[in-house]
mmCIF file of the N, C-alpha and C atoms, coordinates in Angstrom:
data_MODEL
# 
_entry.id   MODEL 
# 
loop_
_atom_site.group_PDB 
_atom_site.id 
_atom_site.type_symbol 
_atom_site.label_atom_id 
_atom_site.label_alt_id 
_atom_site.label_comp_id 
_atom_site.label_asym_id 
_atom_site.label_entity_id 
_atom_site.label_seq_id 
_atom_site.pdbx_PDB_ins_code 
_atom_site.Cartn_x 
_atom_site.Cartn_y 
_atom_site.Cartn_z 
_atom_site.occupancy 
_atom_site.B_iso_or_equiv 
_atom_site.pdbx_formal_charge 
_atom_site.auth_seq_id 
_atom_site.auth_comp_id 
_atom_site.auth_asym_id 
_atom_site.auth_atom_id 
_atom_site.pdbx_PDB_model_num 
ATOM 1   N N  . UNK A 1 1  ? 85.237  97.747  115.517 1.00 0.00 ? 1  UNK A N  1 
ATOM 2   C CA . UNK A 1 1  ? 86.065  97.567  114.345 1.00 0.00 ? 1  UNK A CA 1 
ATOM 3   C C  . UNK A 1 1  ? 87.135  98.662  114.296 1.00 0.00 ? 1  UNK A C  1 
ATOM 4   N N  . UNK A 1 2  ? 88.349  98.285  113.919 1.00 0.00 ? 2  UNK A N  1 
ATOM 5   C CA . UNK A 1 2  ? 89.407  99.281  113.782 1.00 0.00 ? 2  UNK A CA 1 
ATOM 6   C C  . UNK A 1 2  ? 89.218  100.060 112.482 1.00 0.00 ? 2  UNK A C  1 
ATOM 7   N N  . UNK A 1 3  ? 89.934  101.164 112.360 1.00 0.00 ? 3  UNK A N  1 
ATOM 8   C CA . UNK A 1 3  ? 89.856  101.964 111.140 1.00 0.00 ? 3  UNK A CA 1 
ATOM 9   C C  . UNK A 1 3  ? 90.267  101.127 109.936 1.00 0.00 ? 3  UNK A C  1 
ATOM 10  N N  . UNK A 1 4  ? 91.341  100.364 110.072 1.00 0.00 ? 4  UNK A N  1 
ATOM 11  C CA . UNK A 1 4  ? 91.815  99.536  108.958 1.00 0.00 ? 4  UNK A CA 1 
ATOM 12  C C  . UNK A 1 4  ? 90.768  98.494  108.562 1.00 0.00 ? 4  UNK A C  1 
ATOM 13  N N  . UNK A 1 5  ? 90.124  97.876  109.519 1.00 0.00 ? 5  UNK A N  1 
ATOM 14  C CA . UNK A 1 5  ? 89.080  96.893  109.216 1.00 0.00 ? 5  UNK A CA 1 
ATOM 15  C C  . UNK A 1 5  ? 87.887  97.552  108.518 1.00 0.00 ? 5  UNK A C  1 
ATOM 16  N N  . UNK A 1 6  ? 87.512  98.734  108.998 1.00 0.00 ? 6  UNK A N  1 
ATOM 17  C CA . UNK A 1 6  ? 86.408  99.471  108.379 1.00 0.00 ? 6  UNK A CA 1 
ATOM 18  C C  . UNK A 1 6  ? 86.773  99.859  106.948 1.00 0.00 ? 6  UNK A C  1 
ATOM 19  N N  . UNK A 1 7  ? 88.022  100.273 106.750 1.00 0.00 ? 7  UNK A N  1 
ATOM 20  C CA . UNK A 1 7  ? 88.518  100.620 105.417 1.00 0.00 ? 7  UNK A CA 1 
ATOM 21  C C  . UNK A 1 7  ? 88.465  99.404  104.497 1.00 0.00 ? 7  UNK A C  1 
ATOM 22  N N  . UNK A 1 8  ? 88.948  98.268  104.970 1.00 0.00 ? 8  UNK A N  1 
ATOM 23  C CA . UNK A 1 8  ? 88.934  97.053  104.155 1.00 0.00 ? 8  UNK A CA 1 
ATOM 24  C C  . UNK A 1 8  ? 87.503  96.646  103.789 1.00 0.00 ? 8  UNK A C  1 
ATOM 25  N N  . UNK A 1 9  ? 86.572  96.854  104.704 1.00 0.00 ? 9  UNK A N  1 
ATOM 26  C CA . UNK A 1 9  ? 85.171  96.567  104.410 1.00 0.00 ? 9  UNK A CA 1 
ATOM 27  C C  . UNK A 1 9  ? 84.643  97.529  103.349 1.00 0.00 ? 9  UNK A C  1 
ATOM 28  N N  . UNK A 1 10 ? 85.044  98.796  103.451 1.00 0.00 ? 10 UNK A N  1 
ATOM 29  C CA . UNK A 1 10 ? 84.618  99.784  102.451 1.00 0.00 ? 10 UNK A CA 1 
ATOM 30  C C  . UNK A 1 10 ? 85.187  99.439  101.071 1.00 0.00 ? 10 UNK A C  1 
ATOM 31  N N  . UNK A 1 11 ? 86.418  98.940  101.024 1.00 0.00 ? 11 UNK A N  1 
ATOM 32  C CA . UNK A 1 11 ? 87.009  98.521  99.748  1.00 0.00 ? 11 UNK A CA 1 
ATOM 33  C C  . UNK A 1 11 ? 86.170  97.391  99.152  1.00 0.00 ? 11 UNK A C  1 
ATOM 34  N N  . UNK A 1 12 ? 85.810  96.419  99.980  1.00 0.00 ? 12 UNK A N  1 
ATOM 35  C CA . UNK A 1 12 ? 84.967  95.313  99.507  1.00 0.00 ? 12 UNK A CA 1 
ATOM 36  C C  . UNK A 1 12 ? 83.606  95.839  99.048  1.00 0.00 ? 12 UNK A C  1 
ATOM 37  N N  . UNK A 1 13 ? 83.031  96.758  99.806  1.00 0.00 ? 13 UNK A N  1 
ATOM 38  C CA . UNK A 1 13 ? 81.725  97.326  99.451  1.00 0.00 ? 13 UNK A CA 1 
ATOM 39  C C  . UNK A 1 13 ? 81.778  98.127  98.151  1.00 0.00 ? 13 UNK A C  1 
ATOM 40  N N  . UNK A 1 14 ? 82.925  98.747  97.867  1.00 0.00 ? 14 UNK A N  1 
ATOM 41  C CA . UNK A 1 14 ? 83.044  99.562  96.654  1.00 0.00 ? 14 UNK A CA 1 
ATOM 42  C C  . UNK A 1 14 ? 82.910  98.699  95.404  1.00 0.00 ? 14 UNK A C  1 
ATOM 43  N N  . UNK A 1 15 ? 83.202  97.419  95.527  1.00 0.00 ? 15 UNK A N  1 
ATOM 44  C CA . UNK A 1 15 ? 83.098  96.510  94.388  1.00 0.00 ? 15 UNK A CA 1 
ATOM 45  C C  . UNK A 1 15 ? 81.683  95.985  94.204  1.00 0.00 ? 15 UNK A C  1 
ATOM 46  N N  . UNK A 1 16 ? 80.811  96.288  95.171  1.00 0.00 ? 16 UNK A N  1 
ATOM 47  C CA . UNK A 1 16 ? 79.439  95.787  95.131  1.00 0.00 ? 16 UNK A CA 1 
ATOM 48  C C  . UNK A 1 16 ? 78.407  96.887  94.875  1.00 0.00 ? 16 UNK A C  1 
ATOM 49  N N  . UNK A 1 17 ? 78.861  98.056  94.472  1.00 0.00 ? 17 UNK A N  1 
ATOM 50  C CA . UNK A 1 17 ? 77.942  99.169  94.242  1.00 0.00 ? 17 UNK A CA 1 
ATOM 51  C C  . UNK A 1 17 ? 76.956  98.805  93.136  1.00 0.00 ? 17 UNK A C  1 
ATOM 52  N N  . UNK A 1 18 ? 75.713  99.232  93.307  1.00 0.00 ? 18 UNK A N  1 
ATOM 53  C CA . UNK A 1 18 ? 74.671  98.877  92.347  1.00 0.00 ? 18 UNK A CA 1 
ATOM 54  C C  . UNK A 1 18 ? 74.868  99.555  90.992  1.00 0.00 ? 18 UNK A C  1 
ATOM 55  N N  . UNK A 1 19 ? 75.489  100.719 90.978  1.00 0.00 ? 19 UNK A N  1 
ATOM 56  C CA . UNK A 1 19 ? 75.779  101.384 89.705  1.00 0.00 ? 19 UNK A CA 1 
ATOM 57  C C  . UNK A 1 19 ? 77.220  101.888 89.720  1.00 0.00 ? 19 UNK A C  1 
ATOM 58  N N  . UNK A 1 20 ? 77.803  101.907 88.543  1.00 0.00 ? 20 UNK A N  1 
ATOM 59  C CA . UNK A 1 20 ? 79.198  102.340 88.425  1.00 0.00 ? 20 UNK A CA 1 
ATOM 60  C C  . UNK A 1 20 ? 79.283  103.852 88.623  1.00 0.00 ? 20 UNK A C  1 
ATOM 61  N N  . UNK A 1 21 ? 80.180  104.297 89.511  1.00 0.00 ? 21 UNK A N  1 
ATOM 62  C CA . UNK A 1 21 ? 80.349  105.750 89.723  1.00 0.00 ? 21 UNK A CA 1 
ATOM 63  C C  . UNK A 1 21 ? 80.917  106.430 88.472  1.00 0.00 ? 21 UNK A C  1 
ATOM 64  N N  . UNK A 1 22 ? 80.751  107.745 88.398  1.00 0.00 ? 22 UNK A N  1 
ATOM 65  C CA . UNK A 1 22 ? 81.318  108.490 87.277  1.00 0.00 ? 22 UNK A CA 1 
ATOM 66  C C  . UNK A 1 22 ? 82.844  108.509 87.382  1.00 0.00 ? 22 UNK A C  1 
ATOM 67  N N  . UNK A 1 23 ? 83.491  108.943 86.316  1.00 0.00 ? 23 UNK A N  1 
ATOM 68  C CA . UNK A 1 23 ? 84.959  108.910 86.257  1.00 0.00 ? 23 UNK A CA 1 
ATOM 69  C C  . UNK A 1 23 ? 85.620  109.735 87.353  1.00 0.00 ? 23 UNK A C  1 
ATOM 70  N N  . UNK A 1 24 ? 85.070  110.894 87.672  1.00 0.00 ? 24 UNK A N  1 
ATOM 71  C CA . UNK A 1 24 ? 85.663  111.722 88.734  1.00 0.00 ? 24 UNK A CA 1 
ATOM 72  C C  . UNK A 1 24 ? 85.619  111.004 90.075  1.00 0.00 ? 24 UNK A C  1 
ATOM 73  N N  . UNK A 1 25 ? 84.513  110.325 90.339  1.00 0.00 ? 25 UNK A N  1 
ATOM 74  C CA . UNK A 1 25 ? 84.385  109.582 91.596  1.00 0.00 ? 25 UNK A CA 1 
ATOM 75  C C  . UNK A 1 25 ? 85.320  108.391 91.603  1.00 0.00 ? 25 UNK A C  1 
ATOM 76  N N  . UNK A 1 26 ? 85.469  107.717 90.471  1.00 0.00 ? 26 UNK A N  1 
ATOM 77  C CA . UNK A 1 26 ? 86.408  106.596 90.394  1.00 0.00 ? 26 UNK A CA 1 
ATOM 78  C C  . UNK A 1 26 ? 87.840  107.055 90.640  1.00 0.00 ? 26 UNK A C  1 
ATOM 79  N N  . UNK A 1 27 ? 88.193  108.225 90.099  1.00 0.00 ? 27 UNK A N  1 
ATOM 80  C CA . UNK A 1 27 ? 89.532  108.768 90.346  1.00 0.00 ? 27 UNK A CA 1 
ATOM 81  C C  . UNK A 1 27 ? 89.721  109.108 91.822  1.00 0.00 ? 27 UNK A C  1 
ATOM 82  N N  . UNK A 1 28 ? 88.686  109.637 92.432  1.00 0.00 ? 28 UNK A N  1 
ATOM 83  C CA . UNK A 1 28 ? 88.758  109.972 93.864  1.00 0.00 ? 28 UNK A CA 1 
ATOM 84  C C  . UNK A 1 28 ? 88.938  108.698 94.687  1.00 0.00 ? 28 UNK A C  1 
ATOM 85  N N  . UNK A 1 29 ? 88.174  107.656 94.360  1.00 0.00 ? 29 UNK A N  1 
ATOM 86  C CA . UNK A 1 29 ? 88.323  106.372 95.063  1.00 0.00 ? 29 UNK A CA 1 
ATOM 87  C C  . UNK A 1 29 ? 89.742  105.829 94.887  1.00 0.00 ? 29 UNK A C  1 
ATOM 88  N N  . UNK A 1 30 ? 90.239  105.867 93.660  1.00 0.00 ? 30 UNK A N  1 
ATOM 89  C CA . UNK A 1 30 ? 91.575  105.374 93.373  1.00 0.00 ? 30 UNK A CA 1 
ATOM 90  C C  . UNK A 1 30 ? 92.635  106.131 94.178  1.00 0.00 ? 30 UNK A C  1 
ATOM 91  N N  . UNK A 1 31 ? 92.564  107.455 94.123  1.00 0.00 ? 31 UNK A N  1 
ATOM 92  C CA . UNK A 1 31 ? 93.599  108.261 94.780  1.00 0.00 ? 31 UNK A CA 1 
ATOM 93  C C  . UNK A 1 31 ? 93.545  108.100 96.299  1.00 0.00 ? 31 UNK A C  1 
ATOM 94  N N  . UNK A 1 32 ? 92.353  108.039 96.857  1.00 0.00 ? 32 UNK A N  1 
ATOM 95  C CA . UNK A 1 32 ? 92.242  107.832 98.307  1.00 0.00 ? 32 UNK A CA 1 
ATOM 96  C C  . UNK A 1 32 ? 92.738  106.447 98.702  1.00 0.00 ? 32 UNK A C  1 
ATOM 97  N N  . UNK A 1 33 ? 92.453  105.448 97.879  1.00 0.00 ? 33 UNK A N  1 
ATOM 98  C CA . UNK A 1 33 ? 92.943  104.100 98.158  1.00 0.00 ? 33 UNK A CA 1 
ATOM 99  C C  . UNK A 1 33 ? 94.469  104.079 98.146  1.00 0.00 ? 33 UNK A C  1 
ATOM 100 N N  . UNK A 1 34 ? 95.066  104.654 97.115  1.00 0.00 ? 34 UNK A N  1 
ATOM 101 C CA . UNK A 1 34 ? 96.530  104.675 97.009  1.00 0.00 ? 34 UNK A CA 1 
ATOM 102 C C  . UNK A 1 34 ? 97.159  105.457 98.162  1.00 0.00 ? 34 UNK A C  1 
ATOM 103 N N  . UNK A 1 35 ? 96.570  106.589 98.531  1.00 0.00 ? 35 UNK A N  1 
ATOM 104 C CA . UNK A 1 35 ? 97.107  107.388 99.637  1.00 0.00 ? 35 UNK A CA 1 
ATOM 105 C C  . UNK A 1 35 ? 96.986  106.607 100.939 1.00 0.00 ? 35 UNK A C  1 
ATOM 106 N N  . UNK A 1 36 ? 95.898  105.857 101.089 1.00 0.00 ? 36 UNK A N  1 
ATOM 107 C CA . UNK A 1 36 ? 95.674  105.071 102.302 1.00 0.00 ? 36 UNK A CA 1 
ATOM 108 C C  . UNK A 1 36 ? 96.666  103.924 102.427 1.00 0.00 ? 36 UNK A C  1 
ATOM 109 N N  . UNK A 1 37 ? 96.947  103.273 101.311 1.00 0.00 ? 37 UNK A N  1 
ATOM 110 C CA . UNK A 1 37 ? 97.749  102.057 101.356 1.00 0.00 ? 37 UNK A CA 1 
ATOM 111 C C  . UNK A 1 37 ? 99.231  102.271 101.073 1.00 0.00 ? 37 UNK A C  1 
ATOM 112 N N  . UNK A 1 38 ? 99.567  103.341 100.341 1.00 0.00 ? 38 UNK A N  1 
ATOM 113 C CA . UNK A 1 38 ? 100.951 103.561 99.931  1.00 0.00 ? 38 UNK A CA 1 
ATOM 114 C C  . UNK A 1 38 ? 101.540 104.847 100.498 1.00 0.00 ? 38 UNK A C  1 
ATOM 115 N N  . UNK A 1 39 ? 100.709 105.835 100.735 1.00 0.00 ? 39 UNK A N  1 
ATOM 116 C CA . UNK A 1 39 ? 101.195 107.145 101.171 1.00 0.00 ? 39 UNK A CA 1 
ATOM 117 C C  . UNK A 1 39 ? 101.383 108.056 99.973  1.00 0.00 ? 39 UNK A C  1 
ATOM 118 N N  . UNK A 1 40 ? 102.210 109.076 100.141 1.00 0.00 ? 40 UNK A N  1 
ATOM 119 C CA . UNK A 1 40 ? 102.414 110.071 99.078  1.00 0.00 ? 40 UNK A CA 1 
ATOM 120 C C  . UNK A 1 40 ? 102.925 109.416 97.792  1.00 0.00 ? 40 UNK A C  1 
ATOM 121 N N  . UNK A 1 41 ? 102.501 109.971 96.667  1.00 0.00 ? 41 UNK A N  1 
ATOM 122 C CA . UNK A 1 41 ? 102.900 109.476 95.354  1.00 0.00 ? 41 UNK A CA 1 
ATOM 123 C C  . UNK A 1 41 ? 104.331 109.908 95.062  1.00 0.00 ? 41 UNK A C  1 
ATOM 124 N N  . UNK A 1 42 ? 105.223 108.930 95.001  1.00 0.00 ? 42 UNK A N  1 
ATOM 125 C CA . UNK A 1 42 ? 106.620 109.208 94.682  1.00 0.00 ? 42 UNK A CA 1 
ATOM 126 C C  . UNK A 1 42 ? 106.986 108.688 93.294  1.00 0.00 ? 42 UNK A C  1 
ATOM 127 N N  . UNK A 1 43 ? 105.996 108.190 92.575  1.00 0.00 ? 43 UNK A N  1 
ATOM 128 C CA . UNK A 1 43 ? 106.228 107.637 91.242  1.00 0.00 ? 43 UNK A CA 1 
ATOM 129 C C  . UNK A 1 43 ? 106.327 108.754 90.214  1.00 0.00 ? 43 UNK A C  1 
ATOM 130 N N  . UNK A 1 44 ? 107.081 108.498 89.153  1.00 0.00 ? 44 UNK A N  1 
ATOM 131 C CA . UNK A 1 44 ? 107.169 109.440 88.044  1.00 0.00 ? 44 UNK A CA 1 
ATOM 132 C C  . UNK A 1 44 ? 105.865 109.416 87.263  1.00 0.00 ? 44 UNK A C  1 
ATOM 133 N N  . UNK A 1 45 ? 105.521 110.554 86.704  1.00 0.00 ? 45 UNK A N  1 
ATOM 134 C CA . UNK A 1 45 ? 104.322 110.634 85.866  1.00 0.00 ? 45 UNK A CA 1 
ATOM 135 C C  . UNK A 1 45 ? 104.549 109.812 84.599  1.00 0.00 ? 45 UNK A C  1 
ATOM 136 N N  . UNK A 1 46 ? 103.481 109.289 84.023  1.00 0.00 ? 46 UNK A N  1 
ATOM 137 C CA . UNK A 1 46 ? 103.631 108.537 82.772  1.00 0.00 ? 46 UNK A CA 1 
ATOM 138 C C  . UNK A 1 46 ? 104.288 109.407 81.700  1.00 0.00 ? 46 UNK A C  1 
ATOM 139 N N  . UNK A 1 47 ? 105.166 108.811 80.927  1.00 0.00 ? 47 UNK A N  1 
ATOM 140 C CA . UNK A 1 47 ? 105.871 109.575 79.892  1.00 0.00 ? 47 UNK A CA 1 
ATOM 141 C C  . UNK A 1 47 ? 105.144 109.539 78.557  1.00 0.00 ? 47 UNK A C  1 
ATOM 142 N N  . UNK A 1 48 ? 104.255 108.569 78.378  1.00 0.00 ? 48 UNK A N  1 
ATOM 143 C CA . UNK A 1 48 ? 103.490 108.480 77.137  1.00 0.00 ? 48 UNK A CA 1 
ATOM 144 C C  . UNK A 1 48 ? 102.435 109.586 77.135  1.00 0.00 ? 48 UNK A C  1 
ATOM 145 N N  . UNK A 1 49 ? 102.509 110.519 76.198  1.00 0.00 ? 49 UNK A N  1 
ATOM 146 C CA . UNK A 1 49 ? 101.540 111.627 76.192  1.00 0.00 ? 49 UNK A CA 1 
ATOM 147 C C  . UNK A 1 49 ? 100.105 111.192 75.904  1.00 0.00 ? 49 UNK A C  1 
ATOM 148 N N  . UNK A 1 50 ? 99.935  109.959 75.442  1.00 0.00 ? 50 UNK A N  1 
ATOM 149 C CA . UNK A 1 50 ? 98.588  109.461 75.142  1.00 0.00 ? 50 UNK A CA 1 
ATOM 150 C C  . UNK A 1 50 ? 98.039  108.552 76.239  1.00 0.00 ? 50 UNK A C  1 
ATOM 151 N N  . UNK A 1 51 ? 98.772  108.439 77.331  1.00 0.00 ? 51 UNK A N  1 
ATOM 152 C CA . UNK A 1 51 ? 98.299  107.636 78.478  1.00 0.00 ? 51 UNK A CA 1 
ATOM 153 C C  . UNK A 1 51 ? 97.454  108.542 79.369  1.00 0.00 ? 51 UNK A C  1 
ATOM 154 N N  . UNK A 1 52 ? 96.274  108.867 78.867  1.00 0.00 ? 52 UNK A N  1 
ATOM 155 C CA . UNK A 1 52 ? 95.399  109.812 79.557  1.00 0.00 ? 52 UNK A CA 1 
ATOM 156 C C  . UNK A 1 52 ? 94.918  109.263 80.901  1.00 0.00 ? 52 UNK A C  1 
ATOM 157 N N  . UNK A 1 53 ? 94.595  107.982 80.938  1.00 0.00 ? 53 UNK A N  1 
ATOM 158 C CA . UNK A 1 53 ? 94.104  107.372 82.174  1.00 0.00 ? 53 UNK A CA 1 
ATOM 159 C C  . UNK A 1 53 ? 95.226  107.335 83.210  1.00 0.00 ? 53 UNK A C  1 
ATOM 160 N N  . UNK A 1 54 ? 96.400  106.888 82.802  1.00 0.00 ? 54 UNK A N  1 
ATOM 161 C CA . UNK A 1 54 ? 97.538  106.838 83.727  1.00 0.00 ? 54 UNK A CA 1 
ATOM 162 C C  . UNK A 1 54 ? 97.886  108.214 84.271  1.00 0.00 ? 54 UNK A C  1 
ATOM 163 N N  . UNK A 1 55 ? 97.825  109.199 83.403  1.00 0.00 ? 55 UNK A N  1 
ATOM 164 C CA . UNK A 1 55 ? 98.140  110.571 83.815  1.00 0.00 ? 55 UNK A CA 1 
ATOM 165 C C  . UNK A 1 55 ? 97.085  111.094 84.793  1.00 0.00 ? 55 UNK A C  1 
ATOM 166 N N  . UNK A 1 56 ? 95.821  110.819 84.511  1.00 0.00 ? 56 UNK A N  1 
ATOM 167 C CA . UNK A 1 56 ? 94.744  111.270 85.403  1.00 0.00 ? 56 UNK A CA 1 
ATOM 168 C C  . UNK A 1 56 ? 94.876  110.620 86.775  1.00 0.00 ? 56 UNK A C  1 
ATOM 169 N N  . UNK A 1 57 ? 95.201  109.328 86.803  1.00 0.00 ? 57 UNK A N  1 
ATOM 170 C CA . UNK A 1 57 ? 95.380  108.635 88.078  1.00 0.00 ? 57 UNK A CA 1 
ATOM 171 C C  . UNK A 1 57 ? 96.565  109.214 88.845  1.00 0.00 ? 57 UNK A C  1 
ATOM 172 N N  . UNK A 1 58 ? 97.667  109.421 88.137  1.00 0.00 ? 58 UNK A N  1 
ATOM 173 C CA . UNK A 1 58 ? 98.862  109.977 88.774  1.00 0.00 ? 58 UNK A CA 1 
ATOM 174 C C  . UNK A 1 58 ? 98.581  111.352 89.372  1.00 0.00 ? 58 UNK A C  1 
ATOM 175 N N  . UNK A 1 59 ? 97.933  112.198 88.597  1.00 0.00 ? 59 UNK A N  1 
ATOM 176 C CA . UNK A 1 59 ? 97.642  113.556 89.058  1.00 0.00 ? 59 UNK A CA 1 
ATOM 177 C C  . UNK A 1 59 ? 96.674  113.558 90.244  1.00 0.00 ? 59 UNK A C  1 
ATOM 178 N N  . UNK A 1 60 ? 95.650  112.696 90.179  1.00 0.00 ? 60 UNK A N  1 
ATOM 179 C CA . UNK A 1 60 ? 94.671  112.630 91.275  1.00 0.00 ? 60 UNK A CA 1 
ATOM 180 C C  . UNK A 1 60 ? 95.340  112.206 92.569  1.00 0.00 ? 60 UNK A C  1 
ATOM 181 N N  . UNK A 1 61 ? 96.211  111.227 92.484  1.00 0.00 ? 61 UNK A N  1 
ATOM 182 C CA . UNK A 1 61 ? 96.919  110.747 93.673  1.00 0.00 ? 61 UNK A CA 1 
ATOM 183 C C  . UNK A 1 61 ? 97.888  111.810 94.180  1.00 0.00 ? 61 UNK A C  1 
ATOM 184 N N  . UNK A 1 62 ? 98.608  112.466 93.273  1.00 0.00 ? 62 UNK A N  1 
ATOM 185 C CA . UNK A 1 62 ? 99.580  113.493 93.668  1.00 0.00 ? 62 UNK A CA 1 
ATOM 186 C C  . UNK A 1 62 ? 98.927  114.653 94.405  1.00 0.00 ? 62 UNK A C  1 
ATOM 187 N N  . UNK A 1 63 ? 97.675  114.945 94.071  1.00 0.00 ? 63 UNK A N  1 
ATOM 188 C CA . UNK A 1 63 ? 96.968  116.051 94.737  1.00 0.00 ? 63 UNK A CA 1 
ATOM 189 C C  . UNK A 1 63 ? 96.740  115.773 96.226  1.00 0.00 ? 63 UNK A C  1 
ATOM 190 N N  . UNK A 1 64 ? 96.866  114.518 96.632  1.00 0.00 ? 64 UNK A N  1 
ATOM 191 C CA . UNK A 1 64 ? 96.645  114.159 98.036  1.00 0.00 ? 64 UNK A CA 1 
ATOM 192 C C  . UNK A 1 64 ? 97.934  114.146 98.858  1.00 0.00 ? 64 UNK A C  1 
ATOM 193 N N  . UNK A 1 65 ? 99.024  114.591 98.266  1.00 0.00 ? 65 UNK A N  1 
ATOM 194 C CA . UNK A 1 65 ? 100.302 114.615 98.975  1.00 0.00 ? 65 UNK A CA 1 
ATOM 195 C C  . UNK A 1 65 ? 100.153 115.346 100.308 1.00 0.00 ? 65 UNK A C  1 
ATOM 196 N N  . UNK A 1 66 ? 100.632 114.696 101.362 1.00 0.00 ? 66 UNK A N  1 
ATOM 197 C CA . UNK A 1 66 ? 100.568 115.282 102.697 1.00 0.00 ? 66 UNK A CA 1 
ATOM 198 C C  . UNK A 1 66 ? 99.370  114.814 103.506 1.00 0.00 ? 66 UNK A C  1 
ATOM 199 N N  . UNK A 1 67 ? 98.378  114.227 102.857 1.00 0.00 ? 67 UNK A N  1 
ATOM 200 C CA . UNK A 1 67 ? 97.208  113.701 103.567 1.00 0.00 ? 67 UNK A CA 1 
ATOM 201 C C  . UNK A 1 67 ? 97.624  112.412 104.268 1.00 0.00 ? 67 UNK A C  1 
ATOM 202 N N  . UNK A 1 68 ? 97.343  112.317 105.550 1.00 0.00 ? 68 UNK A N  1 
ATOM 203 C CA . UNK A 1 68 ? 97.754  111.122 106.292 1.00 0.00 ? 68 UNK A CA 1 
ATOM 204 C C  . UNK A 1 68 ? 96.971  109.904 105.803 1.00 0.00 ? 68 UNK A C  1 
ATOM 205 N N  . UNK A 1 69 ? 97.576  108.732 105.875 1.00 0.00 ? 69 UNK A N  1 
ATOM 206 C CA . UNK A 1 69 ? 96.861  107.521 105.487 1.00 0.00 ? 69 UNK A CA 1 
ATOM 207 C C  . UNK A 1 69 ? 95.559  107.326 106.271 1.00 0.00 ? 69 UNK A C  1 
ATOM 208 N N  . UNK A 1 70 ? 95.561  107.641 107.551 1.00 0.00 ? 70 UNK A N  1 
ATOM 209 C CA . UNK A 1 70 ? 94.342  107.497 108.350 1.00 0.00 ? 70 UNK A CA 1 
ATOM 210 C C  . UNK A 1 70 ? 93.232  108.420 107.847 1.00 0.00 ? 70 UNK A C  1 
ATOM 211 N N  . UNK A 1 71 ? 93.576  109.654 107.524 1.00 0.00 ? 71 UNK A N  1 
ATOM 212 C CA . UNK A 1 71 ? 92.577  110.592 107.017 1.00 0.00 ? 71 UNK A CA 1 
ATOM 213 C C  . UNK A 1 71 ? 92.090  110.145 105.642 1.00 0.00 ? 71 UNK A C  1 
ATOM 214 N N  . UNK A 1 72 ? 93.002  109.634 104.812 1.00 0.00 ? 72 UNK A N  1 
ATOM 215 C CA . UNK A 1 72 ? 92.601  109.131 103.492 1.00 0.00 ? 72 UNK A CA 1 
ATOM 216 C C  . UNK A 1 72 ? 91.634  107.956 103.656 1.00 0.00 ? 72 UNK A C  1 
ATOM 217 N N  . UNK A 1 73 ? 91.896  107.083 104.615 1.00 0.00 ? 73 UNK A N  1 
ATOM 218 C CA . UNK A 1 73 ? 90.996  105.959 104.875 1.00 0.00 ? 73 UNK A CA 1 
ATOM 219 C C  . UNK A 1 73 ? 89.615  106.462 105.277 1.00 0.00 ? 73 UNK A C  1 
ATOM 220 N N  . UNK A 1 74 ? 89.578  107.444 106.157 1.00 0.00 ? 74 UNK A N  1 
ATOM 221 C CA . UNK A 1 74 ? 88.293  107.997 106.601 1.00 0.00 ? 74 UNK A CA 1 
ATOM 222 C C  . UNK A 1 74 ? 87.522  108.586 105.433 1.00 0.00 ? 74 UNK A C  1 
ATOM 223 N N  . UNK A 1 75 ? 88.208  109.331 104.572 1.00 0.00 ? 75 UNK A N  1 
ATOM 224 C CA . UNK A 1 75 ? 87.544  109.934 103.415 1.00 0.00 ? 75 UNK A CA 1 
ATOM 225 C C  . UNK A 1 75 ? 87.051  108.864 102.439 1.00 0.00 ? 75 UNK A C  1 
ATOM 226 N N  . UNK A 1 76 ? 87.849  107.804 102.264 1.00 0.00 ? 76 UNK A N  1 
ATOM 227 C CA . UNK A 1 76 ? 87.449  106.701 101.392 1.00 0.00 ? 76 UNK A CA 1 
ATOM 228 C C  . UNK A 1 76 ? 86.181  106.041 101.934 1.00 0.00 ? 76 UNK A C  1 
ATOM 229 N N  . UNK A 1 77 ? 86.179  105.741 103.222 1.00 0.00 ? 77 UNK A N  1 
ATOM 230 C CA . UNK A 1 77 ? 85.020  105.116 103.872 1.00 0.00 ? 77 UNK A CA 1 
ATOM 231 C C  . UNK A 1 77 ? 83.784  105.989 103.688 1.00 0.00 ? 77 UNK A C  1 
ATOM 232 N N  . UNK A 1 78 ? 83.925  107.278 103.956 1.00 0.00 ? 78 UNK A N  1 
ATOM 233 C CA . UNK A 1 78 ? 82.792  108.205 103.820 1.00 0.00 ? 78 UNK A CA 1 
ATOM 234 C C  . UNK A 1 78 ? 82.284  108.250 102.372 1.00 0.00 ? 78 UNK A C  1 
ATOM 235 N N  . UNK A 1 79 ? 83.198  108.251 101.410 1.00 0.00 ? 79 UNK A N  1 
ATOM 236 C CA . UNK A 1 79 ? 82.801  108.307 100.011 1.00 0.00 ? 79 UNK A CA 1 
ATOM 237 C C  . UNK A 1 79 ? 82.029  107.039 99.618  1.00 0.00 ? 79 UNK A C  1 
ATOM 238 N N  . UNK A 1 80 ? 82.550  105.885 100.003 1.00 0.00 ? 80 UNK A N  1 
ATOM 239 C CA . UNK A 1 80 ? 81.854  104.628 99.670  1.00 0.00 ? 80 UNK A CA 1 
ATOM 240 C C  . UNK A 1 80 ? 80.486  104.578 100.338 1.00 0.00 ? 80 UNK A C  1 
ATOM 241 N N  . UNK A 1 81 ? 80.426  104.987 101.591 1.00 0.00 ? 81 UNK A N  1 
ATOM 242 C CA . UNK A 1 81 ? 79.123  104.979 102.286 1.00 0.00 ? 81 UNK A CA 1 
ATOM 243 C C  . UNK A 1 81 ? 78.135  105.896 101.572 1.00 0.00 ? 81 UNK A C  1 
ATOM 244 N N  . UNK A 1 82 ? 78.596  107.050 101.111 1.00 0.00 ? 82 UNK A N  1 
ATOM 245 C CA . UNK A 1 82 ? 77.732  107.966 100.377 1.00 0.00 ? 82 UNK A CA 1 
ATOM 246 C C  . UNK A 1 82 ? 77.252  107.374 99.053  1.00 0.00 ? 82 UNK A C  1 
ATOM 247 N N  . UNK A 1 83 ? 78.081  106.590 98.413  1.00 0.00 ? 83 UNK A N  1 
ATOM 248 C CA . UNK A 1 83 ? 77.711  105.969 97.143  1.00 0.00 ? 83 UNK A CA 1 
ATOM 249 C C  . UNK A 1 83 ? 76.727  104.815 97.327  1.00 0.00 ? 83 UNK A C  1 
ATOM 250 N N  . UNK A 1 84 ? 76.724  104.223 98.492  1.00 0.00 ? 84 UNK A N  1 
ATOM 251 C CA . UNK A 1 84 ? 75.847  103.094 98.743  1.00 0.00 ? 84 UNK A CA 1 
ATOM 252 C C  . UNK A 1 84 ? 74.409  103.522 99.019  1.00 0.00 ? 84 UNK A C  1 
ATOM 253 N N  . UNK A 1 85 ? 74.189  104.806 99.304  1.00 0.00 ? 85 UNK A N  1 
ATOM 254 C CA . UNK A 1 85 ? 72.854  105.294 99.648  1.00 0.00 ? 85 UNK A CA 1 
ATOM 255 C C  . UNK A 1 85 ? 72.016  105.536 98.421  1.00 0.00 ? 85 UNK A C  1 
# 
């Protein structure tokens, strides 16, 4: 299996987890997914000061700036595999 195929399988597996991960883990999954599929975050931060979720997602993704998509995929796969145990 290629890295991309393994990543896509991990994305599918993340939706089948027996229990919902905590918010920090969900943010990590989100940011790694975005870095894997889109690359560095070039979007503006949310302007609504009460958009706490949007701001948290933006900040989590921005922290991964410079991480290669392949490395982000590997980290995503490892995280999902760890959650499945």
